[in-house]
Chimera marker file (.cmm) of the C-alpha trace (Angstrom):
<marker_set name="trace">
<marker id="1" x="-18.001" y="145.760" z="50.862" r="1" g="1" b="0" radius="0.5"/>
<marker id="2" x="-15.599" y="145.950" z="53.756" r="1" g="1" b="0" radius="0.5"/>
<marker id="3" x="-14.039" y="149.294" z="54.403" r="1" g="1" b="0" radius="0.5"/>
<marker id="4" x="-11.322" y="150.712" z="56.571" r="1" g="1" b="0" radius="0.5"/>
<marker id="5" x="-13.303" y="153.920" z="56.924" r="1" g="1" b="0" radius="0.5"/>
<marker id="6" x="-14.315" y="153.467" z="60.524" r="1" g="1" b="0" radius="0.5"/>
<marker id="7" x="-13.301" y="156.570" z="62.421" r="1" g="1" b="0" radius="0.5"/>
<marker id="8" x="-11.930" y="154.949" z="65.555" r="1" g="1" b="0" radius="0.5"/>
<marker id="9" x="-11.442" y="158.326" z="67.217" r="1" g="1" b="0" radius="0.5"/>
<marker id="10" x="-15.139" y="159.183" z="67.148" r="1" g="1" b="0" radius="0.5"/>
<marker id="11" x="-17.491" y="157.835" z="69.774" r="1" g="1" b="0" radius="0.5"/>
<marker id="12" x="-19.932" y="155.194" z="68.562" r="1" g="1" b="0" radius="0.5"/>
<marker id="13" x="-22.815" y="157.547" z="69.087" r="1" g="1" b="0" radius="0.5"/>
<marker id="14" x="-21.981" y="160.944" z="67.671" r="1" g="1" b="0" radius="0.5"/>
<marker id="15" x="-24.096" y="163.590" z="69.324" r="1" g="1" b="0" radius="0.5"/>
<marker id="16" x="-26.614" y="165.249" z="67.044" r="1" g="1" b="0" radius="0.5"/>
<marker id="17" x="-26.397" y="168.992" z="66.916" r="1" g="1" b="0" radius="0.5"/>
<marker id="18" x="-29.136" y="171.445" z="66.025" r="1" g="1" b="0" radius="0.5"/>
<marker id="19" x="-28.131" y="173.125" z="62.834" r="1" g="1" b="0" radius="0.5"/>
<marker id="20" x="-28.878" y="176.779" z="62.355" r="1" g="1" b="0" radius="0.5"/>
<marker id="21" x="-30.419" y="177.449" z="59.000" r="1" g="1" b="0" radius="0.5"/>
<marker id="22" x="-29.840" y="181.148" z="58.979" r="1" g="1" b="0" radius="0.5"/>
<marker id="23" x="-28.706" y="182.813" z="55.804" r="1" g="1" b="0" radius="0.5"/>
<marker id="24" x="-25.115" y="183.920" z="55.597" r="1" g="1" b="0" radius="0.5"/>
<marker id="25" x="-25.810" y="187.009" z="53.528" r="1" g="1" b="0" radius="0.5"/>
<marker id="26" x="-23.606" y="185.730" z="50.740" r="1" g="1" b="0" radius="0.5"/>
<marker id="27" x="-24.041" y="186.232" z="47.037" r="1" g="1" b="0" radius="0.5"/>
<marker id="28" x="-22.600" y="184.227" z="44.211" r="1" g="1" b="0" radius="0.5"/>
<marker id="29" x="-20.007" y="185.683" z="41.871" r="1" g="1" b="0" radius="0.5"/>
<marker id="30" x="-18.219" y="184.378" z="38.816" r="1" g="1" b="0" radius="0.5"/>
<marker id="31" x="-15.057" y="183.700" z="40.827" r="1" g="1" b="0" radius="0.5"/>
<marker id="32" x="-14.014" y="180.071" z="40.978" r="1" g="1" b="0" radius="0.5"/>
<marker id="33" x="-12.177" y="178.420" z="43.816" r="1" g="1" b="0" radius="0.5"/>
<marker id="34" x="-9.176" y="176.243" z="43.084" r="1" g="1" b="0" radius="0.5"/>
<marker id="35" x="-8.907" y="172.986" z="45.023" r="1" g="1" b="0" radius="0.5"/>
<marker id="36" x="-6.824" y="169.823" z="44.767" r="1" g="1" b="0" radius="0.5"/>
<marker id="37" x="-8.727" y="166.954" z="43.156" r="1" g="1" b="0" radius="0.5"/>
<marker id="38" x="-8.608" y="163.762" z="45.262" r="1" g="1" b="0" radius="0.5"/>
<marker id="39" x="-7.364" y="160.528" z="43.687" r="1" g="1" b="0" radius="0.5"/>
<marker id="40" x="-9.292" y="157.715" z="45.406" r="1" g="1" b="0" radius="0.5"/>
<marker id="41" x="-9.286" y="154.039" z="44.373" r="1" g="1" b="0" radius="0.5"/>
<marker id="42" x="-11.582" y="153.192" z="41.434" r="1" g="1" b="0" radius="0.5"/>
<marker id="43" x="-14.452" y="151.860" z="43.582" r="1" g="1" b="0" radius="0.5"/>
<marker id="44" x="-14.509" y="155.054" z="45.638" r="1" g="1" b="0" radius="0.5"/>
<marker id="45" x="-14.220" y="157.228" z="42.514" r="1" g="1" b="0" radius="0.5"/>
<marker id="46" x="-17.341" y="155.491" z="41.172" r="1" g="1" b="0" radius="0.5"/>
<marker id="47" x="-19.213" y="156.440" z="44.353" r="1" g="1" b="0" radius="0.5"/>
<marker id="48" x="-18.037" y="160.027" z="43.921" r="1" g="1" b="0" radius="0.5"/>
<marker id="49" x="-19.246" y="160.081" z="40.319" r="1" g="1" b="0" radius="0.5"/>
<marker id="50" x="-22.656" y="158.880" z="41.532" r="1" g="1" b="0" radius="0.5"/>
<marker id="51" x="-22.619" y="161.615" z="44.181" r="1" g="1" b="0" radius="0.5"/>
<marker id="52" x="-21.798" y="164.252" z="41.546" r="1" g="1" b="0" radius="0.5"/>
<marker id="53" x="-25.061" y="163.376" z="39.755" r="1" g="1" b="0" radius="0.5"/>
<marker id="54" x="-27.069" y="163.866" z="42.958" r="1" g="1" b="0" radius="0.5"/>
<marker id="55" x="-25.639" y="167.182" z="44.141" r="1" g="1" b="0" radius="0.5"/>
<marker id="56" x="-28.039" y="170.136" z="44.255" r="1" g="1" b="0" radius="0.5"/>
<marker id="57" x="-27.885" y="173.276" z="42.118" r="1" g="1" b="0" radius="0.5"/>
<marker id="58" x="-28.014" y="175.434" z="45.240" r="1" g="1" b="0" radius="0.5"/>
<marker id="59" x="-26.682" y="174.981" z="48.766" r="1" g="1" b="0" radius="0.5"/>
<marker id="60" x="-27.574" y="177.436" z="51.524" r="1" g="1" b="0" radius="0.5"/>
<marker id="61" x="-29.037" y="179.712" z="48.858" r="1" g="1" b="0" radius="0.5"/>
<marker id="62" x="-25.787" y="179.808" z="46.843" r="1" g="1" b="0" radius="0.5"/>
<marker id="63" x="-25.682" y="178.779" z="43.181" r="1" g="1" b="0" radius="0.5"/>
<marker id="64" x="-23.455" y="175.958" z="41.983" r="1" g="1" b="0" radius="0.5"/>
<marker id="65" x="-20.040" y="177.246" z="40.923" r="1" g="1" b="0" radius="0.5"/>
<marker id="66" x="-17.607" y="174.342" z="40.679" r="1" g="1" b="0" radius="0.5"/>
<marker id="67" x="-13.937" y="174.857" z="41.500" r="1" g="1" b="0" radius="0.5"/>
<marker id="68" x="-11.031" y="174.471" z="39.115" r="1" g="1" b="0" radius="0.5"/>
<marker id="69" x="-9.875" y="172.127" z="37.793" r="1" g="1" b="0" radius="0.5"/>
<marker id="70" x="-13.242" y="170.633" z="36.824" r="1" g="1" b="0" radius="0.5"/>
<marker id="71" x="-13.833" y="167.120" z="38.163" r="1" g="1" b="0" radius="0.5"/>
<marker id="72" x="-16.642" y="164.787" z="39.239" r="1" g="1" b="0" radius="0.5"/>
<marker id="73" x="-14.783" y="164.574" z="42.554" r="1" g="1" b="0" radius="0.5"/>
<marker id="74" x="-15.222" y="168.254" z="43.434" r="1" g="1" b="0" radius="0.5"/>
<marker id="75" x="-18.118" y="170.705" z="43.579" r="1" g="1" b="0" radius="0.5"/>
<marker id="76" x="-18.663" y="174.205" z="44.840" r="1" g="1" b="0" radius="0.5"/>
<marker id="77" x="-21.313" y="176.785" z="45.589" r="1" g="1" b="0" radius="0.5"/>
<marker id="78" x="-20.955" y="180.535" z="45.706" r="1" g="1" b="0" radius="0.5"/>
<marker id="79" x="-17.530" y="182.059" z="45.259" r="1" g="1" b="0" radius="0.5"/>
<marker id="80" x="-15.755" y="179.271" z="47.109" r="1" g="1" b="0" radius="0.5"/>
<marker id="81" x="-17.922" y="179.652" z="50.217" r="1" g="1" b="0" radius="0.5"/>
<marker id="82" x="-18.815" y="175.944" z="50.085" r="1" g="1" b="0" radius="0.5"/>
<marker id="83" x="-16.516" y="173.356" z="48.520" r="1" g="1" b="0" radius="0.5"/>
<marker id="84" x="-17.083" y="169.592" z="48.446" r="1" g="1" b="0" radius="0.5"/>
<marker id="85" x="-14.363" y="167.046" z="47.678" r="1" g="1" b="0" radius="0.5"/>
<marker id="86" x="-15.224" y="163.357" z="47.415" r="1" g="1" b="0" radius="0.5"/>
<marker id="87" x="-12.785" y="160.485" z="47.863" r="1" g="1" b="0" radius="0.5"/>
<marker id="88" x="-10.404" y="162.348" z="50.152" r="1" g="1" b="0" radius="0.5"/>
<marker id="89" x="-7.978" y="160.404" z="52.362" r="1" g="1" b="0" radius="0.5"/>
<marker id="90" x="-9.009" y="159.577" z="55.917" r="1" g="1" b="0" radius="0.5"/>
<marker id="91" x="-8.251" y="162.671" z="58.002" r="1" g="1" b="0" radius="0.5"/>
<marker id="92" x="-5.584" y="162.161" z="60.643" r="1" g="1" b="0" radius="0.5"/>
<marker id="93" x="-7.862" y="163.946" z="63.134" r="1" g="1" b="0" radius="0.5"/>
<marker id="94" x="-10.278" y="160.985" z="62.991" r="1" g="1" b="0" radius="0.5"/>
<marker id="95" x="-7.981" y="159.038" z="65.283" r="1" g="1" b="0" radius="0.5"/>
<marker id="96" x="-8.309" y="161.724" z="67.963" r="1" g="1" b="0" radius="0.5"/>
<marker id="97" x="-10.712" y="160.535" z="70.678" r="1" g="1" b="0" radius="0.5"/>
<marker id="98" x="-11.481" y="164.197" z="71.381" r="1" g="1" b="0" radius="0.5"/>
<marker id="99" x="-12.619" y="164.948" z="67.824" r="1" g="1" b="0" radius="0.5"/>
<marker id="100" x="-16.061" y="166.454" z="67.517" r="1" g="1" b="0" radius="0.5"/>
<marker id="101" x="-18.875" y="165.208" z="65.335" r="1" g="1" b="0" radius="0.5"/>
<marker id="102" x="-22.333" y="166.258" z="64.281" r="1" g="1" b="0" radius="0.5"/>
<marker id="103" x="-25.222" y="164.651" z="62.462" r="1" g="1" b="0" radius="0.5"/>
<marker id="104" x="-27.174" y="166.361" z="59.687" r="1" g="1" b="0" radius="0.5"/>
<marker id="105" x="-30.236" y="164.612" z="58.287" r="1" g="1" b="0" radius="0.5"/>
<marker id="106" x="-28.862" y="161.109" z="58.747" r="1" g="1" b="0" radius="0.5"/>
<marker id="107" x="-25.253" y="161.752" z="57.729" r="1" g="1" b="0" radius="0.5"/>
<marker id="108" x="-22.568" y="161.976" z="60.398" r="1" g="1" b="0" radius="0.5"/>
<marker id="109" x="-19.649" y="164.348" z="60.022" r="1" g="1" b="0" radius="0.5"/>
<marker id="110" x="-16.410" y="164.969" z="61.857" r="1" g="1" b="0" radius="0.5"/>
<marker id="111" x="-15.817" y="168.664" z="62.521" r="1" g="1" b="0" radius="0.5"/>
<marker id="112" x="-12.433" y="170.346" z="62.150" r="1" g="1" b="0" radius="0.5"/>
<marker id="113" x="-12.117" y="174.007" z="63.089" r="1" g="1" b="0" radius="0.5"/>
<marker id="114" x="-9.583" y="175.683" z="60.804" r="1" g="1" b="0" radius="0.5"/>
<marker id="115" x="-7.500" y="178.631" z="61.920" r="1" g="1" b="0" radius="0.5"/>
<marker id="116" x="-8.489" y="181.797" z="60.046" r="1" g="1" b="0" radius="0.5"/>
<marker id="117" x="-11.197" y="180.059" z="58.012" r="1" g="1" b="0" radius="0.5"/>
<marker id="118" x="-14.530" y="178.338" z="58.403" r="1" g="1" b="0" radius="0.5"/>
<marker id="119" x="-15.047" y="174.726" z="59.463" r="1" g="1" b="0" radius="0.5"/>
<marker id="120" x="-14.268" y="171.582" z="57.491" r="1" g="1" b="0" radius="0.5"/>
<marker id="121" x="-16.522" y="168.539" z="57.819" r="1" g="1" b="0" radius="0.5"/>
<marker id="122" x="-15.682" y="164.995" z="56.721" r="1" g="1" b="0" radius="0.5"/>
<marker id="123" x="-18.298" y="162.267" z="56.481" r="1" g="1" b="0" radius="0.5"/>
<marker id="124" x="-17.854" y="159.246" z="58.714" r="1" g="1" b="0" radius="0.5"/>
<marker id="125" x="-19.081" y="155.652" z="58.490" r="1" g="1" b="0" radius="0.5"/>
<marker id="126" x="-19.339" y="155.901" z="54.655" r="1" g="1" b="0" radius="0.5"/>
<marker id="127" x="-17.608" y="153.849" z="51.942" r="1" g="1" b="0" radius="0.5"/>
<marker id="128" x="-15.621" y="156.901" z="50.904" r="1" g="1" b="0" radius="0.5"/>
<marker id="129" x="-14.877" y="160.149" z="52.676" r="1" g="1" b="0" radius="0.5"/>
<marker id="130" x="-16.715" y="163.298" z="51.590" r="1" g="1" b="0" radius="0.5"/>
<marker id="131" x="-15.185" y="166.565" z="52.745" r="1" g="1" b="0" radius="0.5"/>
<marker id="132" x="-17.106" y="169.843" z="52.898" r="1" g="1" b="0" radius="0.5"/>
<marker id="133" x="-15.141" y="173.028" z="53.552" r="1" g="1" b="0" radius="0.5"/>
<marker id="134" x="-16.972" y="176.197" z="54.478" r="1" g="1" b="0" radius="0.5"/>
<marker id="135" x="-15.386" y="179.635" z="54.442" r="1" g="1" b="0" radius="0.5"/>
<marker id="136" x="-15.318" y="182.070" z="57.354" r="1" g="1" b="0" radius="0.5"/>
<marker id="137" x="-18.884" y="183.204" z="56.633" r="1" g="1" b="0" radius="0.5"/>
<marker id="138" x="-19.963" y="179.828" z="57.996" r="1" g="1" b="0" radius="0.5"/>
<marker id="139" x="-17.707" y="179.814" z="61.053" r="1" g="1" b="0" radius="0.5"/>
<marker id="140" x="-20.719" y="179.156" z="63.335" r="1" g="1" b="0" radius="0.5"/>
<marker id="141" x="-23.121" y="177.628" z="60.790" r="1" g="1" b="0" radius="0.5"/>
<marker id="142" x="-23.200" y="174.004" z="59.669" r="1" g="1" b="0" radius="0.5"/>
<marker id="143" x="-26.486" y="174.572" z="57.833" r="1" g="1" b="0" radius="0.5"/>
<marker id="144" x="-25.065" y="173.803" z="54.350" r="1" g="1" b="0" radius="0.5"/>
<marker id="145" x="-24.648" y="170.164" z="55.443" r="1" g="1" b="0" radius="0.5"/>
<marker id="146" x="-28.435" y="169.814" z="55.498" r="1" g="1" b="0" radius="0.5"/>
<marker id="147" x="-28.574" y="170.477" z="51.732" r="1" g="1" b="0" radius="0.5"/>
<marker id="148" x="-25.790" y="167.941" z="51.104" r="1" g="1" b="0" radius="0.5"/>
<marker id="149" x="-26.952" y="165.151" z="53.423" r="1" g="1" b="0" radius="0.5"/>
<marker id="150" x="-29.552" y="163.545" z="51.127" r="1" g="1" b="0" radius="0.5"/>
<marker id="151" x="-27.195" y="163.268" z="48.131" r="1" g="1" b="0" radius="0.5"/>
<marker id="152" x="-24.423" y="161.819" z="50.310" r="1" g="1" b="0" radius="0.5"/>
<marker id="153" x="-26.815" y="159.364" z="51.940" r="1" g="1" b="0" radius="0.5"/>
<marker id="154" x="-28.163" y="158.261" z="48.533" r="1" g="1" b="0" radius="0.5"/>
<marker id="155" x="-24.868" y="157.920" z="46.653" r="1" g="1" b="0" radius="0.5"/>
<marker id="156" x="-22.330" y="156.888" z="49.296" r="1" g="1" b="0" radius="0.5"/>
<marker id="157" x="-23.418" y="153.751" z="51.180" r="1" g="1" b="0" radius="0.5"/>
<marker id="158" x="-22.906" y="153.237" z="54.864" r="1" g="1" b="0" radius="0.5"/>
<marker id="159" x="-19.755" y="151.244" z="55.622" r="1" g="1" b="0" radius="0.5"/>
<marker id="160" x="-20.573" y="150.455" z="59.230" r="1" g="1" b="0" radius="0.5"/>
<marker id="161" x="-24.146" y="149.464" z="60.029" r="1" g="1" b="0" radius="0.5"/>
<marker id="162" x="-25.945" y="150.453" z="62.245" r="1" g="1" b="0" radius="0.5"/>
<marker id="163" x="-23.874" y="153.620" z="62.715" r="1" g="1" b="0" radius="0.5"/>
<marker id="164" x="-25.567" y="155.354" z="59.769" r="1" g="1" b="0" radius="0.5"/>
<marker id="165" x="-29.064" y="154.920" z="61.160" r="1" g="1" b="0" radius="0.5"/>
<link id1="1" id2="2" r="1" g="1" b="0" radius="0.2"/>
<link id1="2" id2="3" r="1" g="1" b="0" radius="0.2"/>
<link id1="3" id2="4" r="1" g="1" b="0" radius="0.2"/>
<link id1="4" id2="5" r="1" g="1" b="0" radius="0.2"/>
<link id1="5" id2="6" r="1" g="1" b="0" radius="0.2"/>
<link id1="6" id2="7" r="1" g="1" b="0" radius="0.2"/>
<link id1="7" id2="8" r="1" g="1" b="0" radius="0.2"/>
<link id1="8" id2="9" r="1" g="1" b="0" radius="0.2"/>
<link id1="9" id2="10" r="1" g="1" b="0" radius="0.2"/>
<link id1="10" id2="11" r="1" g="1" b="0" radius="0.2"/>
<link id1="11" id2="12" r="1" g="1" b="0" radius="0.2"/>
<link id1="12" id2="13" r="1" g="1" b="0" radius="0.2"/>
<link id1="13" id2="14" r="1" g="1" b="0" radius="0.2"/>
<link id1="14" id2="15" r="1" g="1" b="0" radius="0.2"/>
<link id1="15" id2="16" r="1" g="1" b="0" radius="0.2"/>
<link id1="16" id2="17" r="1" g="1" b="0" radius="0.2"/>
<link id1="17" id2="18" r="1" g="1" b="0" radius="0.2"/>
<link id1="18" id2="19" r="1" g="1" b="0" radius="0.2"/>
<link id1="19" id2="20" r="1" g="1" b="0" radius="0.2"/>
<link id1="20" id2="21" r="1" g="1" b="0" radius="0.2"/>
<link id1="21" id2="22" r="1" g="1" b="0" radius="0.2"/>
<link id1="22" id2="23" r="1" g="1" b="0" radius="0.2"/>
<link id1="23" id2="24" r="1" g="1" b="0" radius="0.2"/>
<link id1="24" id2="25" r="1" g="1" b="0" radius="0.2"/>
<link id1="25" id2="26" r="1" g="1" b="0" radius="0.2"/>
<link id1="26" id2="27" r="1" g="1" b="0" radius="0.2"/>
<link id1="27" id2="28" r="1" g="1" b="0" radius="0.2"/>
<link id1="28" id2="29" r="1" g="1" b="0" radius="0.2"/>
<link id1="29" id2="30" r="1" g="1" b="0" radius="0.2"/>
<link id1="30" id2="31" r="1" g="1" b="0" radius="0.2"/>
<link id1="31" id2="32" r="1" g="1" b="0" radius="0.2"/>
<link id1="32" id2="33" r="1" g="1" b="0" radius="0.2"/>
<link id1="33" id2="34" r="1" g="1" b="0" radius="0.2"/>
<link id1="34" id2="35" r="1" g="1" b="0" radius="0.2"/>
<link id1="35" id2="36" r="1" g="1" b="0" radius="0.2"/>
<link id1="36" id2="37" r="1" g="1" b="0" radius="0.2"/>
<link id1="37" id2="38" r="1" g="1" b="0" radius="0.2"/>
<link id1="38" id2="39" r="1" g="1" b="0" radius="0.2"/>
<link id1="39" id2="40" r="1" g="1" b="0" radius="0.2"/>
<link id1="40" id2="41" r="1" g="1" b="0" radius="0.2"/>
<link id1="41" id2="42" r="1" g="1" b="0" radius="0.2"/>
<link id1="42" id2="43" r="1" g="1" b="0" radius="0.2"/>
<link id1="43" id2="44" r="1" g="1" b="0" radius="0.2"/>
<link id1="44" id2="45" r="1" g="1" b="0" radius="0.2"/>
<link id1="45" id2="46" r="1" g="1" b="0" radius="0.2"/>
<link id1="46" id2="47" r="1" g="1" b="0" radius="0.2"/>
<link id1="47" id2="48" r="1" g="1" b="0" radius="0.2"/>
<link id1="48" id2="49" r="1" g="1" b="0" radius="0.2"/>
<link id1="49" id2="50" r="1" g="1" b="0" radius="0.2"/>
<link id1="50" id2="51" r="1" g="1" b="0" radius="0.2"/>
<link id1="51" id2="52" r="1" g="1" b="0" radius="0.2"/>
<link id1="52" id2="53" r="1" g="1" b="0" radius="0.2"/>
<link id1="53" id2="54" r="1" g="1" b="0" radius="0.2"/>
<link id1="54" id2="55" r="1" g="1" b="0" radius="0.2"/>
<link id1="55" id2="56" r="1" g="1" b="0" radius="0.2"/>
<link id1="56" id2="57" r="1" g="1" b="0" radius="0.2"/>
<link id1="57" id2="58" r="1" g="1" b="0" radius="0.2"/>
<link id1="58" id2="59" r="1" g="1" b="0" radius="0.2"/>
<link id1="59" id2="60" r="1" g="1" b="0" radius="0.2"/>
<link id1="60" id2="61" r="1" g="1" b="0" radius="0.2"/>
<link id1="61" id2="62" r="1" g="1" b="0" radius="0.2"/>
<link id1="62" id2="63" r="1" g="1" b="0" radius="0.2"/>
<link id1="63" id2="64" r="1" g="1" b="0" radius="0.2"/>
<link id1="64" id2="65" r="1" g="1" b="0" radius="0.2"/>
<link id1="65" id2="66" r="1" g="1" b="0" radius="0.2"/>
<link id1="66" id2="67" r="1" g="1" b="0" radius="0.2"/>
<link id1="67" id2="68" r="1" g="1" b="0" radius="0.2"/>
<link id1="68" id2="69" r="1" g="1" b="0" radius="0.2"/>
<link id1="69" id2="70" r="1" g="1" b="0" radius="0.2"/>
<link id1="70" id2="71" r="1" g="1" b="0" radius="0.2"/>
<link id1="71" id2="72" r="1" g="1" b="0" radius="0.2"/>
<link id1="72" id2="73" r="1" g="1" b="0" radius="0.2"/>
<link id1="73" id2="74" r="1" g="1" b="0" radius="0.2"/>
<link id1="74" id2="75" r="1" g="1" b="0" radius="0.2"/>
<link id1="75" id2="76" r="1" g="1" b="0" radius="0.2"/>
<link id1="76" id2="77" r="1" g="1" b="0" radius="0.2"/>
<link id1="77" id2="78" r="1" g="1" b="0" radius="0.2"/>
<link id1="78" id2="79" r="1" g="1" b="0" radius="0.2"/>
<link id1="79" id2="80" r="1" g="1" b="0" radius="0.2"/>
<link id1="80" id2="81" r="1" g="1" b="0" radius="0.2"/>
<link id1="81" id2="82" r="1" g="1" b="0" radius="0.2"/>
<link id1="82" id2="83" r="1" g="1" b="0" radius="0.2"/>
<link id1="83" id2="84" r="1" g="1" b="0" radius="0.2"/>
<link id1="84" id2="85" r="1" g="1" b="0" radius="0.2"/>
<link id1="85" id2="86" r="1" g="1" b="0" radius="0.2"/>
<link id1="86" id2="87" r="1" g="1" b="0" radius="0.2"/>
<link id1="87" id2="88" r="1" g="1" b="0" radius="0.2"/>
<link id1="88" id2="89" r="1" g="1" b="0" radius="0.2"/>
<link id1="89" id2="90" r="1" g="1" b="0" radius="0.2"/>
<link id1="90" id2="91" r="1" g="1" b="0" radius="0.2"/>
<link id1="91" id2="92" r="1" g="1" b="0" radius="0.2"/>
<link id1="92" id2="93" r="1" g="1" b="0" radius="0.2"/>
<link id1="93" id2="94" r="1" g="1" b="0" radius="0.2"/>
<link id1="94" id2="95" r="1" g="1" b="0" radius="0.2"/>
<link id1="95" id2="96" r="1" g="1" b="0" radius="0.2"/>
<link id1="96" id2="97" r="1" g="1" b="0" radius="0.2"/>
<link id1="97" id2="98" r="1" g="1" b="0" radius="0.2"/>
<link id1="98" id2="99" r="1" g="1" b="0" radius="0.2"/>
<link id1="99" id2="100" r="1" g="1" b="0" radius="0.2"/>
<link id1="100" id2="101" r="1" g="1" b="0" radius="0.2"/>
<link id1="101" id2="102" r="1" g="1" b="0" radius="0.2"/>
<link id1="102" id2="103" r="1" g="1" b="0" radius="0.2"/>
<link id1="103" id2="104" r="1" g="1" b="0" radius="0.2"/>
<link id1="104" id2="105" r="1" g="1" b="0" radius="0.2"/>
<link id1="105" id2="106" r="1" g="1" b="0" radius="0.2"/>
<link id1="106" id2="107" r="1" g="1" b="0" radius="0.2"/>
<link id1="107" id2="108" r="1" g="1" b="0" radius="0.2"/>
<link id1="108" id2="109" r="1" g="1" b="0" radius="0.2"/>
<link id1="109" id2="110" r="1" g="1" b="0" radius="0.2"/>
<link id1="110" id2="111" r="1" g="1" b="0" radius="0.2"/>
<link id1="111" id2="112" r="1" g="1" b="0" radius="0.2"/>
<link id1="112" id2="113" r="1" g="1" b="0" radius="0.2"/>
<link id1="113" id2="114" r="1" g="1" b="0" radius="0.2"/>
<link id1="114" id2="115" r="1" g="1" b="0" radius="0.2"/>
<link id1="115" id2="116" r="1" g="1" b="0" radius="0.2"/>
<link id1="116" id2="117" r="1" g="1" b="0" radius="0.2"/>
<link id1="117" id2="118" r="1" g="1" b="0" radius="0.2"/>
<link id1="118" id2="119" r="1" g="1" b="0" radius="0.2"/>
<link id1="119" id2="120" r="1" g="1" b="0" radius="0.2"/>
<link id1="120" id2="121" r="1" g="1" b="0" radius="0.2"/>
<link id1="121" id2="122" r="1" g="1" b="0" radius="0.2"/>
<link id1="122" id2="123" r="1" g="1" b="0" radius="0.2"/>
<link id1="123" id2="124" r="1" g="1" b="0" radius="0.2"/>
<link id1="124" id2="125" r="1" g="1" b="0" radius="0.2"/>
<link id1="125" id2="126" r="1" g="1" b="0" radius="0.2"/>
<link id1="126" id2="127" r="1" g="1" b="0" radius="0.2"/>
<link id1="127" id2="128" r="1" g="1" b="0" radius="0.2"/>
<link id1="128" id2="129" r="1" g="1" b="0" radius="0.2"/>
<link id1="129" id2="130" r="1" g="1" b="0" radius="0.2"/>
<link id1="130" id2="131" r="1" g="1" b="0" radius="0.2"/>
<link id1="131" id2="132" r="1" g="1" b="0" radius="0.2"/>
<link id1="132" id2="133" r="1" g="1" b="0" radius="0.2"/>
<link id1="133" id2="134" r="1" g="1" b="0" radius="0.2"/>
<link id1="134" id2="135" r="1" g="1" b="0" radius="0.2"/>
<link id1="135" id2="136" r="1" g="1" b="0" radius="0.2"/>
<link id1="136" id2="137" r="1" g="1" b="0" radius="0.2"/>
<link id1="137" id2="138" r="1" g="1" b="0" radius="0.2"/>
<link id1="138" id2="139" r="1" g="1" b="0" radius="0.2"/>
<link id1="139" id2="140" r="1" g="1" b="0" radius="0.2"/>
<link id1="140" id2="141" r="1" g="1" b="0" radius="0.2"/>
<link id1="141" id2="142" r="1" g="1" b="0" radius="0.2"/>
<link id1="142" id2="143" r="1" g="1" b="0" radius="0.2"/>
<link id1="143" id2="144" r="1" g="1" b="0" radius="0.2"/>
<link id1="144" id2="145" r="1" g="1" b="0" radius="0.2"/>
<link id1="145" id2="146" r="1" g="1" b="0" radius="0.2"/>
<link id1="146" id2="147" r="1" g="1" b="0" radius="0.2"/>
<link id1="147" id2="148" r="1" g="1" b="0" radius="0.2"/>
<link id1="148" id2="149" r="1" g="1" b="0" radius="0.2"/>
<link id1="149" id2="150" r="1" g="1" b="0" radius="0.2"/>
<link id1="150" id2="151" r="1" g="1" b="0" radius="0.2"/>
<link id1="151" id2="152" r="1" g="1" b="0" radius="0.2"/>
<link id1="152" id2="153" r="1" g="1" b="0" radius="0.2"/>
<link id1="153" id2="154" r="1" g="1" b="0" radius="0.2"/>
<link id1="154" id2="155" r="1" g="1" b="0" radius="0.2"/>
<link id1="155" id2="156" r="1" g="1" b="0" radius="0.2"/>
<link id1="156" id2="157" r="1" g="1" b="0" radius="0.2"/>
<link id1="157" id2="158" r="1" g="1" b="0" radius="0.2"/>
<link id1="158" id2="159" r="1" g="1" b="0" radius="0.2"/>
<link id1="159" id2="160" r="1" g="1" b="0" radius="0.2"/>
<link id1="160" id2="161" r="1" g="1" b="0" radius="0.2"/>
<link id1="161" id2="162" r="1" g="1" b="0" radius="0.2"/>
<link id1="162" id2="163" r="1" g="1" b="0" radius="0.2"/>
<link id1="163" id2="164" r="1" g="1" b="0" radius="0.2"/>
<link id1="164" id2="165" r="1" g="1" b="0" radius="0.2"/>
</marker_set>
């Protein structure tokens, strides 16, 4: 399957970064985050539905607590501390040659620092974009990506070999 998901702004070899796996001292509550549900093309939605079946019950020690409205295209952990959206549009920042990227257990991510909040990561070189937003408790910690890497790698195929190796 050909894809237009090549992030031209990222260097061909995204530098791997050591991820700190320190706890954030967060506890889960019954609060639910509210996030917009993406509306990808059918083929990408099918990949997202496959990803939904692979996602873990806990990420970074936080229990699954999906955002509203409920959808196979979104997932959450904690009280909105970690939110995943699958099938999001290609971020404009991906065209920036200065954009930063990291690798977590075989999955490459573009990093966006958000003002007044934690980082947002978007998968690169995959047949659909997976976005993971972390709240301010994770401002210096990309550790949750480690728990999400295996499901993403399993359910969302690489669109640009050998970049996913």
